[in-house]
N, C-alpha and C positions, 0 to 999 in steps of 0.2 A: 812233101811236109805239110804241115797243116800246124803254123803257130799261134800259140795263143799269149795274149800280154796278161802277164799274171800279177805283176806291183811295179811300182815305182824302183827304180835301181838305189835310191837313197836309204830305202825302206829295209835294204838287205845289205847292210856294211858290213866288212871284213870280221869276220866270226858270228855273223847274226844267223838266225834260223827265223823262218816265217811260214806259218801253213795257209792257204789260201783254197779254198772248196773252189773249183773247177769242173764243170759238169756235172756234178755230183759226187767227186772226187776227193778228197783233203789230201794236198801235196805239200809236201815239205822241202821248201828251199832251204839250202845250206850254203853260207858262203864260208868257203876254207882254203887257207892258202891261195887266194887269187883265182878260184875257180868256184861256180855256181854248179850244185847238184840239185837234181829234183828228183824224191823219190816220193813213194805212198807213206802218209802217215800213219801207217798201222804195220804192224810187227807181224809179219806172215803166219808166225806160231799161235798167237792168240788175240791178235787185231788189236791188242792196245797201242795207244800214240808212242810214236819214237821221237817227240820232239825235244823232250829231255835227255836224250840218249847221248853219251859220250862218244867223242869223235877222237880218234886215235889211229896210228900209222900201224902198229903190230898189234894183232889180237893173238893173247896167249902166248902160243911156242909157235905163230906162224912168223916166217921170218919177211913176209909182204912188206911193202912199202906203201902200197895204195891206201890211202885211208879207208877207215873202217865207221860205221856205226853202231855202237852197243845198245841193244835195248835196255832202257832201266829196270824193267819188271824180272825179266828171266834170263837176261844178259846171252840173247841169241846176237850174234854180230852179224853184220852185212858189208860187203865191199861198195862205196858209194859211187863206184865207177860203172861196175858191173850188174850189182845186188845180188852177188854168190854169197852161199853161205859160208862162213868162216868159223862160227861157233853156235851150236843149237840147243838152246836151254838148259845152259850149265849152272842156274841158282834158282831155289838155294842148295847147296850140294847135294844135302842127303834126297832131295826129291825132285829136283831139276830134271835130271834125265828121264824120270818117269813122267813129267809134265811133257817132257819132248817126245816121249812115245805115244803121247796121245795124238798128235798131228805129225805127217810127213813134214820132211824138208822141203822148202821152199823157198826160192828166190825171193829179194825184196824189189817190186817192181821198180825200175827205175826208168828216167825220159830224159831226151836230149833238153840242154836249156841253153840259153844265149841272150845275153846284153845287147840292145839295139835303141838308137834313140831314146836312151836313159831309161829305159824298162827292161824288166826281166821276162823272157819269152819261155813256154814250155809248147812242147809238140807232145800232147797225150797220145796220138795214134801211134807213134814209134815207139812204142814202149821197148826199151832195151833186154828187159830179163823177162 
């Protein structure tokens, strides 16, 4: 693994989110329920930013308890751990599915992260999704 120092740990308190440019990529760091997640800050649907997305444990009728991020633009949803698609372009209801048909379903790129020596680190070479 090739770890890159991303940001000081104190910049990412519980519930916090930070976008950091690393190697030409915008990486969104999320501190949720004691775990640090690192994902690409671009929804795979239309490449719009995810930073303002809602974090929740269940998405619509899905019974999973893993946290998900829901894109604030068209409500596509992705598992924060795996990047798996949980919902694809469901908003607005009348045209969301049509917008979703423009691009094929794609997982959200997620990356290993850790806290060490007071910093948040990420490994962009070991993409999990």
